[in-house]
PQR file with spaces between the fields and no chain letter, atoms N, CA, C, O and H, PARSE charges and radii, in Angstrom:
ATOM       1  N    MET     1       8.078  -17.148   23.694 -0.4000 1.5000
ATOM       2  CA   MET     1       8.486  -15.787   23.945 -0.0000 2.0000
ATOM       3  C    MET     1       7.574  -15.203   25.018  0.5500 1.7000
ATOM       4  O    MET     1       6.358  -15.391   24.975 -0.5500 1.4000
ATOM       5  N    PRO     2       8.155  -14.503   25.966 -0.5600 1.5000
ATOM       6  CA   PRO     2       7.321  -13.889   26.998  0.2800 2.0000
ATOM       7  C    PRO     2       6.323  -12.915   26.379  0.5500 1.7000
ATOM       8  O    PRO     2       6.597  -12.288   25.355 -0.5500 1.4000
ATOM       9  N    ASP     3       5.173  -12.801   27.014 -0.4000 1.5000
ATOM      10  CA   ASP     3       4.146  -11.889   26.525 -0.0000 2.0000
ATOM      11  C    ASP     3       4.462  -10.484   27.033  0.5500 1.7000
ATOM      12  O    ASP     3       3.719   -9.914   27.833 -0.5500 1.4000
ATOM      13  H    ASP     3       4.950  -13.310   27.845  0.4000 1.0000
ATOM      14  N    ASN     4       5.567   -9.943   26.558 -0.4000 1.5000
ATOM      15  CA   ASN     4       6.056   -8.640   26.988 -0.0000 2.0000
ATOM      16  C    ASN     4       6.134   -7.740   25.763  0.5500 1.7000
ATOM      17  O    ASN     4       6.890   -8.031   24.835 -0.5500 1.4000
ATOM      18  H    ASN     4       6.171  -10.406   25.908  0.4000 1.0000
ATOM      19  N    PRO     5       5.367   -6.650   25.741 -0.5600 1.5000
ATOM      20  CA   PRO     5       5.366   -5.778   24.564  0.2800 2.0000
ATOM      21  C    PRO     5       6.746   -5.227   24.206  0.5500 1.7000
ATOM      22  O    PRO     5       7.070   -5.087   23.027 -0.5500 1.4000
ATOM      23  N    VAL     6       7.553   -4.916   25.211 -0.4000 1.5000
ATOM      24  CA   VAL     6       8.886   -4.376   24.945 -0.0000 2.0000
ATOM      25  C    VAL     6       9.752   -5.424   24.251  0.5500 1.7000
ATOM      26  O    VAL     6      10.496   -5.111   23.322 -0.5500 1.4000
ATOM      27  H    VAL     6       7.290   -5.030   26.169  0.4000 1.0000
ATOM      28  N    THR     7       9.650   -6.659   24.706 -0.4000 1.5000
ATOM      29  CA   THR     7      10.409   -7.751   24.094 -0.0000 2.0000
ATOM      30  C    THR     7       9.954   -7.982   22.665  0.5500 1.7000
ATOM      31  O    THR     7      10.776   -8.205   21.777 -0.5500 1.4000
ATOM      32  H    THR     7       9.045   -6.913   25.461  0.4000 1.0000
ATOM      33  N    LYS     8       8.648   -7.928   22.439 -0.4000 1.5000
ATOM      34  CA   LYS     8       8.122   -8.119   21.083 -0.0000 2.0000
ATOM      35  C    LYS     8       8.583   -7.011   20.145  0.5500 1.7000
ATOM      36  O    LYS     8       8.942   -7.280   18.999 -0.5500 1.4000
ATOM      37  H    LYS     8       7.980   -7.746   23.161  0.4000 1.0000
ATOM      38  N    ILE     9       8.576   -5.780   20.616 -0.4000 1.5000
ATOM      39  CA   ILE     9       9.028   -4.658   19.792 -0.0000 2.0000
ATOM      40  C    ILE     9      10.517   -4.802   19.480  0.5500 1.7000
ATOM      41  O    ILE     9      10.937   -4.593   18.341 -0.5500 1.4000
ATOM      42  H    ILE     9       8.284   -5.562   21.548  0.4000 1.0000
ATOM      43  N    ALA    10      11.310   -5.155   20.480 -0.4000 1.5000
ATOM      44  CA   ALA    10      12.749   -5.324   20.267 -0.0000 2.0000
ATOM      45  C    ALA    10      13.019   -6.445   19.274  0.5500 1.7000
ATOM      46  O    ALA    10      13.898   -6.325   18.421 -0.5500 1.4000
ATOM      47  H    ALA    10      10.970   -5.325   21.405  0.4000 1.0000
ATOM      48  N    THR    11      12.267   -7.530   19.384 -0.4000 1.5000
ATOM      49  CA   THR    11      12.431   -8.641   18.460 -0.0000 2.0000
ATOM      50  C    THR    11      12.035   -8.236   17.049  0.5500 1.7000
ATOM      51  O    THR    11      12.746   -8.545   16.092 -0.5500 1.4000
ATOM      52  H    THR    11      11.553   -7.627   20.077  0.4000 1.0000
ATOM      53  N    ALA    12      10.921   -7.556   16.912 -0.4000 1.5000
ATOM      54  CA   ALA    12      10.476   -7.090   15.592 -0.0000 2.0000
ATOM      55  C    ALA    12      11.487   -6.112   14.998  0.5500 1.7000
ATOM      56  O    ALA    12      11.758   -6.157   13.798 -0.5500 1.4000
ATOM      57  H    ALA    12      10.344   -7.305   17.689  0.4000 1.0000
ATOM      58  N    ASP    13      12.042   -5.236   15.821 -0.4000 1.5000
ATOM      59  CA   ASP    13      13.046   -4.286   15.338 -0.0000 2.0000
ATOM      60  C    ASP    13      14.302   -5.013   14.855  0.5500 1.7000
ATOM      61  O    ASP    13      14.862   -4.665   13.816 -0.5500 1.4000
ATOM      62  H    ASP    13      11.822   -5.200   16.796  0.4000 1.0000
ATOM      63  N    ALA    14      14.741   -6.017   15.609 -0.4000 1.5000
ATOM      64  CA   ALA    14      15.924   -6.792   15.214 -0.0000 2.0000
ATOM      65  C    ALA    14      15.657   -7.551   13.920  0.5500 1.7000
ATOM      66  O    ALA    14      16.510   -7.588   13.033 -0.5500 1.4000
ATOM      67  H    ALA    14      14.286   -6.300   16.453  0.4000 1.0000
ATOM      68  N    LEU    15      14.478   -8.157   13.809 -0.4000 1.5000
ATOM      69  CA   LEU    15      14.130   -8.864   12.572 -0.0000 2.0000
ATOM      70  C    LEU    15      14.061   -7.904   11.388  0.5500 1.7000
ATOM      71  O    LEU    15      14.440   -8.262   10.273 -0.5500 1.4000
ATOM      72  H    LEU    15      13.785   -8.127   14.529  0.4000 1.0000
ATOM      73  N    THR    16      13.582   -6.693   11.628 -0.4000 1.5000
ATOM      74  CA   THR    16      13.518   -5.700   10.558 -0.0000 2.0000
ATOM      75  C    THR    16      14.919   -5.355   10.055  0.5500 1.7000
ATOM      76  O    THR    16      15.132   -5.232    8.849 -0.5500 1.4000
ATOM      77  H    THR    16      13.275   -6.402   12.534  0.4000 1.0000
ATOM      78  N    LEU    17      15.863   -5.201   10.961 -0.4000 1.5000
ATOM      79  CA   LEU    17      17.237   -4.929   10.551 -0.0000 2.0000
ATOM      80  C    LEU    17      17.823   -6.107    9.768  0.5500 1.7000
ATOM      81  O    LEU    17      18.511   -5.913    8.766 -0.5500 1.4000
ATOM      82  H    LEU    17      15.691   -5.301   11.941  0.4000 1.0000
ATOM      83  N    LEU    18      17.549   -7.308   10.223 -0.4000 1.5000
ATOM      84  CA   LEU    18      18.012   -8.493    9.486 -0.0000 2.0000
ATOM      85  C    LEU    18      17.376   -8.555    8.099  0.5500 1.7000
ATOM      86  O    LEU    18      18.031   -8.944    7.132 -0.5500 1.4000
ATOM      87  H    LEU    18      16.990   -7.467   11.037  0.4000 1.0000
ATOM      88  N    LEU    19      16.127   -8.181    8.002 -0.4000 1.5000
ATOM      89  CA   LEU    19      15.444   -8.169    6.716 -0.0000 2.0000
ATOM      90  C    LEU    19      16.086   -7.142    5.780  0.5500 1.7000
ATOM      91  O    LEU    19      16.260   -7.409    4.591 -0.5500 1.4000
ATOM      92  H    LEU    19      15.595   -7.865    8.787  0.4000 1.0000
ATOM      93  N    HIS    20      16.436   -5.978    6.311 -0.4000 1.5000
ATOM      94  CA   HIS    20      17.124   -4.970    5.495 -0.0000 2.0000
ATOM      95  C    HIS    20      18.468   -5.519    4.997  0.5500 1.7000
ATOM      96  O    HIS    20      18.839   -5.319    3.840 -0.5500 1.4000
ATOM      97  H    HIS    20      16.294   -5.761    7.277  0.4000 1.0000
ATOM      98  N    ASN    21      19.186   -6.208    5.883 -0.4000 1.5000
ATOM      99  CA   ASN    21      20.451   -6.826    5.476 -0.0000 2.0000
ATOM     100  C    ASN    21      20.215   -7.858    4.380  0.5500 1.7000
ATOM     101  O    ASN    21      20.980   -7.937    3.419 -0.5500 1.4000
ATOM     102  H    ASN    21      18.884   -6.370    6.823  0.4000 1.0000
ATOM     103  N    GLN    22      19.165   -8.640    4.526 -0.4000 1.5000
ATOM     104  CA   GLN    22      18.847   -9.665    3.541 -0.0000 2.0000
ATOM     105  C    GLN    22      18.559   -9.033    2.183  0.5500 1.7000
ATOM     106  O    GLN    22      18.996   -9.551    1.156 -0.5500 1.4000
ATOM     107  H    GLN    22      18.543   -8.576    5.307  0.4000 1.0000
ATOM     108  N    HIS    23      17.836   -7.932    2.167 -0.4000 1.5000
ATOM     109  CA   HIS    23      17.559   -7.228    0.907 -0.0000 2.0000
ATOM     110  C    HIS    23      18.857   -6.705    0.280  0.5500 1.7000
ATOM     111  O    HIS    23      19.032   -6.764   -0.937 -0.5500 1.4000
ATOM     112  H    HIS    23      17.481   -7.511    3.002  0.4000 1.0000
ATOM     113  N    ALA    24      19.757   -6.197    1.113 -0.4000 1.5000
ATOM     114  CA   ALA    24      21.032   -5.697    0.598 -0.0000 2.0000
ATOM     115  C    ALA    24      21.874   -6.834    0.017  0.5500 1.7000
ATOM     116  O    ALA    24      22.499   -6.672   -1.032 -0.5500 1.4000
ATOM     117  H    ALA    24      19.615   -6.149    2.102  0.4000 1.0000
ATOM     118  N    ILE    25      21.890   -7.959    0.684 -0.4000 1.5000
ATOM     119  CA   ILE    25      22.628   -9.121    0.173 -0.0000 2.0000
ATOM     120  C    ILE    25      22.036   -9.575   -1.155  0.5500 1.7000
ATOM     121  O    ILE    25      22.768   -9.891   -2.092 -0.5500 1.4000
ATOM     122  H    ILE    25      21.383   -8.090    1.535  0.4000 1.0000
ATOM     123  N    CYS    26      20.726   -9.606   -1.232 -0.4000 1.5000
ATOM     124  CA   CYS    26      20.065  -10.017   -2.474 -0.0000 2.0000
ATOM     125  C    CYS    26      20.408   -9.054   -3.606  0.5500 1.7000
ATOM     126  O    CYS    26      20.651   -9.489   -4.731 -0.5500 1.4000
ATOM     127  H    CYS    26      20.131   -9.349   -0.471  0.4000 1.0000
ATOM     128  N    ALA    27      20.432   -7.761   -3.325 -0.4000 1.5000
ATOM     129  CA   ALA    27      20.781   -6.785   -4.352 -0.0000 2.0000
ATOM     130  C    ALA    27      22.214   -6.986   -4.831  0.5500 1.7000
ATOM     131  O    ALA    27      22.495   -6.876   -6.024 -0.5500 1.4000
ATOM     132  H    ALA    27      20.235   -7.408   -2.410  0.4000 1.0000
ATOM     133  N    ALA    28      23.113   -7.280   -3.907 -0.4000 1.5000
ATOM     134  CA   ALA    28      24.504   -7.530   -4.288 -0.0000 2.0000
ATOM     135  C    ALA    28      24.616   -8.790   -5.143  0.5500 1.7000
ATOM     136  O    ALA    28      25.332   -8.799   -6.144 -0.5500 1.4000
ATOM     137  H    ALA    28      22.885   -7.370   -2.938  0.4000 1.0000
ATOM     138  N    ILE    29      23.920   -9.839   -4.755 -0.4000 1.5000
ATOM     139  CA   ILE    29      23.947  -11.072   -5.538 -0.0000 2.0000
ATOM     140  C    ILE    29      23.360  -10.834   -6.923  0.5500 1.7000
ATOM     141  O    ILE    29      23.836  -11.391   -7.911 -0.5500 1.4000
ATOM     142  H    ILE    29      23.338   -9.832   -3.942  0.4000 1.0000
ATOM     143  N    GLU    30      22.331  -10.009   -6.988 -0.4000 1.5000
ATOM     144  CA   GLU    30      21.722   -9.696   -8.280 -0.0000 2.0000
ATOM     145  C    GLU    30      22.724   -9.000   -9.207  0.5500 1.7000
ATOM     146  O    GLU    30      22.796   -9.315  -10.395 -0.5500 1.4000
ATOM     147  H    GLU    30      21.944   -9.556   -6.185  0.4000 1.0000
ATOM     148  N    GLU    31      23.486   -8.066   -8.668 -0.4000 1.5000
ATOM     149  CA   GLU    31      24.507   -7.377   -9.471 -0.0000 2.0000
ATOM     150  C    GLU    31      25.580   -8.361   -9.943  0.5500 1.7000
ATOM     151  O    GLU    31      25.994   -8.330  -11.102 -0.5500 1.4000
ATOM     152  H    GLU    31      23.428   -7.810   -7.703  0.4000 1.0000
ATOM     153  N    ILE    32      26.020   -9.220   -9.049 -0.4000 1.5000
ATOM     154  CA   ILE    32      27.028  -10.223   -9.415 -0.0000 2.0000
ATOM     155  C    ILE    32      26.469  -11.174  -10.466  0.5500 1.7000
ATOM     156  O    ILE    32      27.172  -11.549  -11.405 -0.5500 1.4000
ATOM     157  H    ILE    32      25.684   -9.246   -8.107  0.4000 1.0000
ATOM     158  N    THR    33      25.216  -11.563  -10.309 -0.4000 1.5000
ATOM     159  CA   THR    33      24.577  -12.462  -11.272 -0.0000 2.0000
ATOM     160  C    THR    33      24.532  -11.826  -12.655  0.5500 1.7000
ATOM     161  O    THR    33      24.798  -12.483  -13.661 -0.5500 1.4000
ATOM     162  H    THR    33      24.645  -11.258   -9.546  0.4000 1.0000
ATOM     163  N    LYS    34      24.193  -10.549  -12.693 -0.4000 1.5000
ATOM     164  CA   LYS    34      24.158   -9.843  -13.972 -0.0000 2.0000
ATOM     165  C    LYS    34      25.537   -9.863  -14.624  0.5500 1.7000
ATOM     166  O    LYS    34      25.663  -10.141  -15.817 -0.5500 1.4000
ATOM     167  H    LYS    34      23.976  -10.015  -11.875  0.4000 1.0000
ATOM     168  N    TRP    35      26.561   -9.571  -13.844 -0.4000 1.5000
ATOM     169  CA   TRP    35      27.918   -9.562  -14.375 -0.0000 2.0000
ATOM     170  C    TRP    35      28.313  -10.953  -14.875  0.5500 1.7000
ATOM     171  O    TRP    35      28.909  -11.087  -15.944 -0.5500 1.4000
ATOM     172  H    TRP    35      26.459   -9.345  -12.875  0.4000 1.0000
ATOM     173  N    LEU    36      27.980  -11.987  -14.097 -0.4000 1.5000
ATOM     174  CA   LEU    36      28.302  -13.357  -14.500 -0.0000 2.0000
ATOM     175  C    LEU    36      27.630  -13.706  -15.821  0.5500 1.7000
ATOM     176  O    LEU    36      28.253  -14.286  -16.711 -0.5500 1.4000
ATOM     177  H    LEU    36      27.496  -11.878  -13.229  0.4000 1.0000
ATOM     178  N    SER    37      26.362  -13.353  -15.942 -0.4000 1.5000
ATOM     179  CA   SER    37      25.625  -13.649  -17.177 -0.0000 2.0000
ATOM     180  C    SER    37      26.241  -12.935  -18.367  0.5500 1.7000
ATOM     181  O    SER    37      26.365  -13.510  -19.449 -0.5500 1.4000
ATOM     182  H    SER    37      25.856  -12.882  -15.219  0.4000 1.0000
ATOM     183  N    GLU    38      26.624  -11.692  -18.171 -0.4000 1.5000
ATOM     184  CA   GLU    38      27.206  -10.903  -19.258 -0.0000 2.0000
ATOM     185  C    GLU    38      28.604  -11.377  -19.648  0.5500 1.7000
ATOM     186  O    GLU    38      29.089  -11.065  -20.736 -0.5500 1.4000
ATOM     187  H    GLU    38      26.524  -11.225  -17.292  0.4000 1.0000
ATOM     188  N    ASN    39      29.245  -12.125  -18.762 -0.4000 1.5000
ATOM     189  CA   ASN    39      30.615  -12.564  -19.013 -0.0000 2.0000
ATOM     190  C    ASN    39      30.714  -14.069  -19.221  0.5500 1.7000
ATOM     191  O    ASN    39      31.778  -14.659  -19.033 -0.5500 1.4000
ATOM     192  H    ASN    39      28.852  -12.378  -17.879  0.4000 1.0000
ATOM     193  N    GLY    40      29.606  -14.686  -19.608 -0.4000 1.5000
ATOM     194  CA   GLY    40      29.623  -16.072  -20.039 -0.0000 2.0000
ATOM     195  C    GLY    40      29.747  -17.125  -18.955  0.5500 1.7000
ATOM     196  O    GLY    40      30.164  -18.249  -19.234 -0.5500 1.4000
ATOM     197  H    GLY    40      28.742  -14.206  -19.761  0.4000 1.0000
ATOM     198  N    VAL    41      29.397  -16.790  -17.740 -0.4000 1.5000
ATOM     199  CA   VAL    41      29.481  -17.767  -16.657 -0.0000 2.0000
ATOM     200  C    VAL    41      28.052  -18.102  -16.213  0.5500 1.7000
ATOM     201  O    VAL    41      27.685  -17.912  -15.053 -0.5500 1.4000
ATOM     202  H    VAL    41      29.058  -15.877  -17.513  0.4000 1.0000
ATOM     203  N    GLU    42      27.269  -18.597  -17.150 -0.4000 1.5000
ATOM     204  CA   GLU    42      25.838  -18.792  -16.928 -0.0000 2.0000
ATOM     205  C    GLU    42      25.551  -19.836  -15.858  0.5500 1.7000
ATOM     206  O    GLU    42      24.581  -19.694  -15.113 -0.5500 1.4000
ATOM     207  H    GLU    42      27.567  -18.751  -18.092  0.4000 1.0000
ATOM     208  N    SER    43      26.367  -20.879  -15.764 -0.4000 1.5000
ATOM     209  CA   SER    43      26.087  -21.916  -14.748 -0.0000 2.0000
ATOM     210  C    SER    43      26.203  -21.345  -13.336  0.5500 1.7000
ATOM     211  O    SER    43      25.415  -21.696  -12.458 -0.5500 1.4000
ATOM     212  H    SER    43      27.155  -20.994  -16.369  0.4000 1.0000
ATOM     213  N    VAL    44      27.173  -20.474  -13.117 -0.4000 1.5000
ATOM     214  CA   VAL    44      27.318  -19.840  -11.801 -0.0000 2.0000
ATOM     215  C    VAL    44      26.191  -18.835  -11.590  0.5500 1.7000
ATOM     216  O    VAL    44      25.660  -18.714  -10.485 -0.5500 1.4000
ATOM     217  H    VAL    44      27.813  -20.189  -13.830  0.4000 1.0000
ATOM     218  N    ALA    45      25.828  -18.119  -12.645 -0.4000 1.5000
ATOM     219  CA   ALA    45      24.723  -17.169  -12.551 -0.0000 2.0000
ATOM     220  C    ALA    45      23.430  -17.878  -12.175  0.5500 1.7000
ATOM     221  O    ALA    45      22.635  -17.355  -11.394 -0.5500 1.4000
ATOM     222  H    ALA    45      26.259  -18.218  -13.542  0.4000 1.0000
ATOM     223  N    ALA    46      23.222  -19.059  -12.725 -0.4000 1.5000
ATOM     224  CA   ALA    46      22.018  -19.829  -12.392 -0.0000 2.0000
ATOM     225  C    ALA    46      22.003  -20.205  -10.910  0.5500 1.7000
ATOM     226  O    ALA    46      20.956  -20.156  -10.265 -0.5500 1.4000
ATOM     227  H    ALA    46      23.868  -19.484  -13.360  0.4000 1.0000
ATOM     228  N    ASN    47      23.147  -20.573  -10.382 -0.4000 1.5000
ATOM     229  CA   ASN    47      23.224  -20.880   -8.947 -0.0000 2.0000
ATOM     230  C    ASN    47      22.934  -19.640   -8.103  0.5500 1.7000
ATOM     231  O    ASN    47      22.275  -19.724   -7.066 -0.5500 1.4000
ATOM     232  H    ASN    47      23.998  -20.612  -10.907  0.4000 1.0000
ATOM     233  N    ALA    48      23.432  -18.495   -8.556 -0.4000 1.5000
ATOM     234  CA   ALA    48      23.179  -17.250   -7.833 -0.0000 2.0000
ATOM     235  C    ALA    48      21.692  -16.901   -7.860  0.5500 1.7000
ATOM     236  O    ALA    48      21.142  -16.430   -6.864 -0.5500 1.4000
ATOM     237  H    ALA    48      23.967  -18.427   -9.398  0.4000 1.0000
ATOM     238  N    ARG    49      21.043  -17.136   -9.009 -0.4000 1.5000
ATOM     239  CA   ARG    49      19.593  -16.877   -9.088 -0.0000 2.0000
ATOM     240  C    ARG    49      18.831  -17.789   -8.123  0.5500 1.7000
ATOM     241  O    ARG    49      17.849  -17.363   -7.516 -0.5500 1.4000
ATOM     242  H    ARG    49      21.490  -17.519   -9.818  0.4000 1.0000
ATOM     243  N    ALA    50      19.273  -19.021   -7.982 -0.4000 1.5000
ATOM     244  CA   ALA    50      18.625  -19.938   -7.032 -0.0000 2.0000
ATOM     245  C    ALA    50      18.788  -19.420   -5.600  0.5500 1.7000
ATOM     246  O    ALA    50      17.863  -19.513   -4.793 -0.5500 1.4000
ATOM     247  H    ALA    50      20.072  -19.366   -8.475  0.4000 1.0000
ATOM     248  N    ALA    51      19.959  -18.878   -5.292 -0.4000 1.5000
ATOM     249  CA   ALA    51      20.176  -18.309   -3.962 -0.0000 2.0000
ATOM     250  C    ALA    51      19.259  -17.118   -3.723  0.5500 1.7000
ATOM     251  O    ALA    51      18.730  -16.941   -2.626 -0.5500 1.4000
ATOM     252  H    ALA    51      20.711  -18.802   -5.947  0.4000 1.0000
ATOM     253  N    MET    52      19.072  -16.298   -4.765 -0.4000 1.5000
ATOM     254  CA   MET    52      18.174  -15.140   -4.627 -0.0000 2.0000
ATOM     255  C    MET    52      16.734  -15.586   -4.398  0.5500 1.7000
ATOM     256  O    MET    52      16.002  -14.938   -3.649 -0.5500 1.4000
ATOM     257  H    MET    52      19.501  -16.442   -5.657  0.4000 1.0000
ATOM     258  N    GLU    53      16.320  -16.668   -5.024 -0.4000 1.5000
ATOM     259  CA   GLU    53      14.963  -17.178   -4.796 -0.0000 2.0000
ATOM     260  C    GLU    53      14.782  -17.577   -3.343  0.5500 1.7000
ATOM     261  O    GLU    53      13.738  -17.315   -2.745 -0.5500 1.4000
ATOM     262  H    GLU    53      16.914  -17.193   -5.633  0.4000 1.0000
ATOM     263  N    THR    54      15.803  -18.214   -2.774 -0.4000 1.5000
ATOM     264  CA   THR    54      15.739  -18.592   -1.365 -0.0000 2.0000
ATOM     265  C    THR    54      15.662  -17.353   -0.483  0.5500 1.7000
ATOM     266  O    THR    54      14.877  -17.314    0.465 -0.5500 1.4000
ATOM     267  H    THR    54      16.651  -18.426   -3.260  0.4000 1.0000
ATOM     268  N    LEU    55      16.469  -16.343   -0.787 -0.4000 1.5000
ATOM     269  CA   LEU    55      16.418  -15.096   -0.021 -0.0000 2.0000
ATOM     270  C    LEU    55      15.032  -14.463   -0.100  0.5500 1.7000
ATOM     271  O    LEU    55      14.511  -13.978    0.904 -0.5500 1.4000
ATOM     272  H    LEU    55      17.107  -16.375   -1.556  0.4000 1.0000
ATOM     273  N    ASP    56      14.439  -14.466   -1.286 -0.4000 1.5000
ATOM     274  CA   ASP    56      13.100  -13.891   -1.451 -0.0000 2.0000
ATOM     275  C    ASP    56      12.062  -14.652   -0.633  0.5500 1.7000
ATOM     276  O    ASP    56      11.223  -14.046    0.034 -0.5500 1.4000
ATOM     277  H    ASP    56      14.862  -14.859   -2.102  0.4000 1.0000
ATOM     278  N    THR    57      12.121  -15.971   -0.685 -0.4000 1.5000
ATOM     279  CA   THR    57      11.179  -16.801    0.080 -0.0000 2.0000
ATOM     280  C    THR    57      11.314  -16.527    1.574  0.5500 1.7000
ATOM     281  O    THR    57      10.322  -16.341    2.278 -0.5500 1.4000
ATOM     282  H    THR    57      12.802  -16.464   -1.227  0.4000 1.0000
ATOM     283  N    ASN    58      12.555  -16.505    2.041 -0.4000 1.5000
ATOM     284  CA   ASN    58      12.782  -16.270    3.463 -0.0000 2.0000
ATOM     285  C    ASN    58      12.434  -14.842    3.862  0.5500 1.7000
ATOM     286  O    ASN    58      11.982  -14.609    4.984 -0.5500 1.4000
ATOM     287  H    ASN    58      13.361  -16.656    1.469  0.4000 1.0000
ATOM     288  N    ALA    59      12.635  -13.896    2.976 -0.4000 1.5000
ATOM     289  CA   ALA    59      12.275  -12.509    3.280 -0.0000 2.0000
ATOM     290  C    ALA    59      10.779  -12.392    3.538  0.5500 1.7000
ATOM     291  O    ALA    59      10.352  -11.651    4.424 -0.5500 1.4000
ATOM     292  H    ALA    59      13.002  -14.085    2.066  0.4000 1.0000
ATOM     293  N    GLN    60       9.994  -13.115    2.775 -0.4000 1.5000
ATOM     294  CA   GLN    60       8.545  -13.074    2.983 -0.0000 2.0000
ATOM     295  C    GLN    60       8.174  -13.672    4.340  0.5500 1.7000
ATOM     296  O    GLN    60       7.307  -13.142    5.035 -0.5500 1.4000
ATOM     297  H    GLN    60      10.340  -13.717    2.055  0.4000 1.0000
ATOM     298  N    ALA    61       8.817  -14.755    4.714 -0.4000 1.5000
ATOM     299  CA   ALA    61       8.542  -15.366    6.020 -0.0000 2.0000
ATOM     300  C    ALA    61       8.956  -14.434    7.157  0.5500 1.7000
ATOM     301  O    ALA    61       8.252  -14.330    8.161 -0.5500 1.4000
ATOM     302  H    ALA    61       9.522  -15.185    4.149  0.4000 1.0000
ATOM     303  N    ILE    62      10.079  -13.767    7.003 -0.4000 1.5000
ATOM     304  CA   ILE    62      10.528  -12.817    8.026 -0.0000 2.0000
ATOM     305  C    ILE    62       9.550  -11.651    8.120  0.5500 1.7000
ATOM     306  O    ILE    62       9.202  -11.213    9.217 -0.5500 1.4000
ATOM     307  H    ILE    62      10.651  -13.852    6.186  0.4000 1.0000
ATOM     308  N    THR    63       9.107  -11.149    6.968 -0.4000 1.5000
ATOM     309  CA   THR    63       8.131  -10.053    6.952 -0.0000 2.0000
ATOM     310  C    THR    63       6.844  -10.468    7.670  0.5500 1.7000
ATOM     311  O    THR    63       6.288   -9.697    8.453 -0.5500 1.4000
ATOM     312  H    THR    63       9.389  -11.504    6.077  0.4000 1.0000
ATOM     313  N    ASP    64       6.383  -11.668    7.404 -0.4000 1.5000
ATOM     314  CA   ASP    64       5.174  -12.166    8.072 -0.0000 2.0000
ATOM     315  C    ASP    64       5.373  -12.235    9.585  0.5500 1.7000
ATOM     316  O    ASP    64       4.476  -11.874   10.346 -0.5500 1.4000
ATOM     317  H    ASP    64       6.835  -12.295    6.768  0.4000 1.0000
ATOM     318  N    ALA    65       6.535  -12.694   10.018 -0.4000 1.5000
ATOM     319  CA   ALA    65       6.816  -12.795   11.456 -0.0000 2.0000
ATOM     320  C    ALA    65       6.862  -11.412   12.091  0.5500 1.7000
ATOM     321  O    ALA    65       6.350  -11.214   13.192 -0.5500 1.4000
ATOM     322  H    ALA    65       7.264  -12.988    9.400  0.4000 1.0000
ATOM     323  N    ILE    66       7.466  -10.468   11.407 -0.4000 1.5000
ATOM     324  CA   ILE    66       7.527   -9.093   11.918 -0.0000 2.0000
ATOM     325  C    ILE    66       6.105   -8.536   12.082  0.5500 1.7000
ATOM     326  O    ILE    66       5.783   -7.920   13.098 -0.5500 1.4000
ATOM     327  H    ILE    66       7.882  -10.628   10.512  0.4000 1.0000
ATOM     328  N    MET    67       5.282   -8.759   11.090 -0.4000 1.5000
ATOM     329  CA   MET    67       3.901   -8.257   11.164 -0.0000 2.0000
ATOM     330  C    MET    67       3.146   -8.894   12.322  0.5500 1.7000
ATOM     331  O    MET    67       2.409   -8.209   13.031 -0.5500 1.4000
ATOM     332  H    MET    67       5.543   -9.260   10.265  0.4000 1.0000
ATOM     333  N    ARG    68       3.322  -10.199   12.522 -0.4000 1.5000
ATOM     334  CA   ARG    68       2.643  -10.864   13.644 -0.0000 2.0000
ATOM     335  C    ARG    68       3.109  -10.289   14.985  0.5500 1.7000
ATOM     336  O    ARG    68       2.300  -10.066   15.885 -0.5500 1.4000
ATOM     337  H    ARG    68       3.921  -10.755   11.946  0.4000 1.0000
ATOM     338  N    LEU    69       4.417  -10.052   15.110 -0.4000 1.5000
ATOM     339  CA   LEU    69       4.932   -9.485   16.358 -0.0000 2.0000
ATOM     340  C    LEU    69       4.396   -8.081   16.591  0.5500 1.7000
ATOM     341  O    LEU    69       4.025   -7.735   17.713 -0.5500 1.4000
ATOM     342  H    LEU    69       5.074  -10.234   14.379  0.4000 1.0000
ATOM     343  N    ARG    70       4.353   -7.279   15.547 -0.4000 1.5000
ATOM     344  CA   ARG    70       3.919   -5.893   15.712 -0.0000 2.0000
ATOM     345  C    ARG    70       2.409   -5.796   15.972  0.5500 1.7000
ATOM     346  O    ARG    70       1.944   -4.825   16.570 -0.5500 1.4000
ATOM     347  H    ARG    70       4.655   -7.561   14.636  0.4000 1.0000
ATOM     348  N    GLN    71       1.653   -6.794   15.526 -0.4000 1.5000
ATOM     349  CA   GLN    71       0.205   -6.768   15.727 -0.0000 2.0000
ATOM     350  C    GLN    71      -0.226   -7.401   17.051  0.5500 1.7000
ATOM     351  O    GLN    71      -1.370   -7.240   17.478 -0.5500 1.4000
ATOM     352  H    GLN    71       2.031   -7.582   15.041  0.4000 1.0000
ATOM     353  N    SER    72       0.693   -8.120   17.697 -0.4000 1.5000
ATOM     354  CA   SER    72       0.288   -8.806   18.946 -0.0000 2.0000
ATOM     355  C    SER    72       0.523   -7.932   20.165  0.5500 1.7000
ATOM     356  O    SER    72       0.241   -8.350   21.288 -0.5500 1.4000
ATOM     357  H    SER    72       1.622   -8.251   17.350  0.4000 1.0000
């Protein structure tokens, strides 16, 4: 990436928006997972929980990248 502060800010801003989207997707999956569990579809709910774990892991990596961009 070019050592351009404007480019870094734009990239960090775009990643921040993607991170917000990721949090919204995770919240939606969480609601669906709750409904699945309450309605006896535990195997599907377990798969949804695994997807949420991946979203959480990736959210942390995105957050770290945003912080590095904003600090450089």
